[in-house]
N, C-alpha and C positions, 0 to 999 in steps of 0.2 A: 504493499499500499504506500503510495507516495505521500510526502508531507502535505501537499496541496489537498489531496483527497481527505487526509486525516483532519485538516482544518475545516473543510466543508462539513464533514461528518460531525465534528464537535459543535460547529455552529448550528447545525440542524437540531442536534439533541438539546442545546440550550434553548432554542426557540420552542421546541416542543415541550420541554420540562425544565423551567428555570427554578421552580419551587419544589421542595421536597419536605414531607412531614415525617418526623421521627417520633414514634410514640414510646415514651420512656425518658427518664433522666438519669439512669444509673450508669454503670461502667461502660458497657458496650454502646449504649445510646450516645453517651458523650464522646466516645472515641469515633463512632461513625459520623456524628455531627461535625466534629472538628475536621476530619479528613475530607468529608464532602464539601464543607465550607471552604477548605483550602483549595479545592478544585474549582471553586467559583459558583457553587450552588447556593441558593438562598434557602437556609434551613430554618424550619419552625419545629420546636420541640414541644410536645404535649405531655403533661404529667400531672401528678398530684402531690409530689414531695416538695413541700414548701421551701425548705432550705436549698434544695437543688435548683428549683425555679428561680429563686432570688439570686443565687450565685451565677447562674447562666445569664440572666438578664443584666447583671452588674458587670461581670468580668468575661462573659463569653464562654465558649467551650474550650477548656484548656487541656492539652494533650502532651504528655511526656513521651518522646519516641524511644526507640530501642537504644539510641546513642545517649540518652539522658537529656536531650535538648527539649525545652518547653516551648510550645506553640499555643497561641490563643486566637480564636476566631469568633467574630460576632455572630450570634444567632438570635432568633426570637424564641421566647419560652413562655408558655401560658398554661393554665389549667382549664381554659374555656374553649371547648371544641368549636364554638361558633366563630371564634377568631381564626379558625383553620379552614373555613369553608372556601372552596375554590381551588384548593390544592388537589391534584389528581392521583398522586402516588404517595404511599406511606410505607415506611419500614416499621414493623412492630417489634420492639425490643424490650418489652416489659416482662416481668416474671410471670410464670404460668398462672399463678393464682390471681393475677391482675387482668387476665385476658378478657373475661366477661365484661368488666367495666370498660376496658379499652375498646371492645367491639361496639358497645353502645355509643361511645364517643365518636368512633370512626363513622358510624352511621350518619351522624350530624356533619362530620368533617367532609365526607365524600358525597353529601346530598346533592351537590351541584355537578357532580362528575359521574354520570351513569356508567362510564367506561373506566371509572377509577379502580385502582388496584392496591390492595394491602398485602405486603410481603412479610410473612412471619419468619423470623430467624431466632426462634425461641427454643428453650429446653423443654423436654417432657412431651407427653402425649396430650391430645385433646385440643390443641391450640387452633388448628384449622377448623375444627368443628364449631368451636366457640365463636370464631370470627364469621364463619359462614352462616350461622344462625342470624346474625345481624345484617350481614352485607350480601348474602347470597354466595354460593359456592364459586360462581364465575368471577367474583371479584376478589378472590383470595388465592395467593400463590404460597406454597409451602417450601421452606428452605431450612437450612441448618448451617451453622458456622462453627469453626474450631478456633476462631480468632480469640485471643486472650486479652483480658484487660482487668486492672485493679483500680477501684475507685479510692483515691487517697483523701479527697475532700469533696464536698458538693461542687460539681462542675469541673473537677480536676481528676484526670484519669492517666494511669500509666499503662502504656502498651505492654502486653505480656508475651508477645510472640506472634509472628504472622501466620495466620491459619488459612483455611480455605472456606469460601462461601459457596455452597451448593444450593441451587434453586431449581425447583421443578419447572419444566418447560411450560410457558403460558403465552397465549397470543398477544397479551399486552405487556409483557415483561421487558421488551427491548429498551425502552428509555431507562428503566431502573438498572438493568444490566450495564448499560453504557455509563451511567453515573457512577456506579461502584467501580467499574474498571478504570474510569478516569481519575478515581481517587486512589489508585494503586492497590486495590483489593484483588485478591486472587479469586476470581469468580468462575465457577463451572455451572453450566445449565445441564440438568440431568433429566432423563425421561421419567424417573420415579424416585421421589425423594423419601419414600417410606423406608427403604433399606437403610439410607443414611440416618434418618431420624431414629430408627431402632438401634443402629450401630452406636450412635452417640448416647442413646438411653442405656445401653450396656455399660458404656464407660462411666456415665454419670452415676448409675446405680452402684457400680463397684467402688467408686472413689469418693464421691461427694459426701454421702452420709457418714462414712467412717472418719473422714477428715474432720467433719463437724462434731462428731461425738467425741473423738479423741483430742481434737483441737491441735492437729499436727498438719504440716505441709504434705503434699501428695506423696513424695518419695519415702516418707517415714513409714508408709503402709507396707512397703517392701522389706523394711528393716525389722519390723515387729512380727514374729512368727504367727501369733494369733490373728493379728490384723490382716496379714497376708492370706491366711486361710479364709477369713471372712470375705476378702476381696474376691477370691476365687469362687466362693459360694454364690455371692451376689451376681457376678458375671455369668456363672453357669445357669442360675435360675432364670435370669432375664433372657438369655439366649434360648432356653427351653420354651419360654412363653412366646418368644418371637417365632420359633419353629411351629408352635401350635397355631399361631396366627397366619402361617404360610408366608412369613417374611424371610427373604434371603438376606442375611447379614452381609455387610461389605467386607468381612474378613472371615477367614476359615476357623480361627481359634479365639473365642471370646476372652478367655483367660489371658492368653498371650497379648491380645490387643490392649486389655486393661492394664496389664503390667507394663507394656511399652509406654503407654500414656503416662502412667505414674512415674516411670523412670525419666521420661523426656521432660516432664514438668515437675521435677522433684522438689524444686524450691517454691513452687506456687501454692498459694492458699486458694482452695476451691471457692467457688461462688457461694456455696452453701456454708462453708466455714465463715466466710466474710459476713453472711447474713446472721448467723448465730452470734458472732462477736458483736454485731451491731444491734442484737436483740430484735431483729427484723423477721417478718414471716419468711419462710423458706419455700422451695419448690418440691418439698418431699412428697406431697400428695400427687404430683404429676410425674414423679420418678418412681420411687419405691412403692408408693400407694397405687399407682397405675399398674405396676407389675403384679401386685398382689391381686387387685380386682380382675385383671384380665386373666391371670392364672386361674382364679376361681371359676371363670367361665368355661375353662377347659378341665376342671377338676385337677389342676396342678397345685401341689403344695409349694409355697415359696417362703419358708420360714425365716431365711436370712433377710430378705426384703421386708417381711412383716415386722421383724424385730427392729430393724433400722427405721422403718416408717414410724413406728410407735415411739421409739427412743427420741428421735429428732423432734417429733411433735411435742413430746413432753418437755423438751428443752426450751421451747419458745412459747408454751402455753402460759 
């Protein structure tokens, strides 16, 4: 592709989509907002966290990159979906337990855009269904990301490593795909996101609850024999439920996959551990809780997921 053609393509994308809505004000939402704003997009962030909204309005979206350099970019932040009307495309980056509320807000935001699209890049199961109940299935695209980020303060995020964004093919996805690629995200469009969603569920179920309960970074799970055995049990159970659901996982060995992620992200604090330390609600219902409920549909026992589900819920009740 020639430089001239690239310039024409970028100009076309900007004319077609100069505004982008990000639903959420947490770590990933702030990182995506900063990088998209750096690429020249006008970013509106919709959330309910007062401290986050205030910081974003005052200081913009602040991002510390992998080299330790801090960047800040102006964004608009609001808790009023009426102020987001007219925007056609939205990235949904809230916690799974917030999806129902976000879906109702998005119905208002996208009211003037019958061809509008909400792209979910969330953890856990059930997010597409929750969004579709408010927006209709045709206006929802399912995706998953392995991009890492840690929220240091309201509006301030530290990048945790470049991951992959995988989004299921959708006829209206083109402008969102282009926006993400122009922001240097590694974007893959796939035919079926369910395999990747379940692959990430296996990893999240194996690592996140244990790090939250033990309050340790990911790599510590491989050093503690009993924790390592629980990691294996969680991954194995989740993979068994996926098989019962006729889901083909994106890796042949779920235990090895979970161990590799724990090893590669050894120093990271999982998002669930960050939530527990902040005394915030967690995504345990959409991770271990979902595994337990779906296992019951197939008469499968999932005792490790059941134990972690209830222990993490007890920690934040």
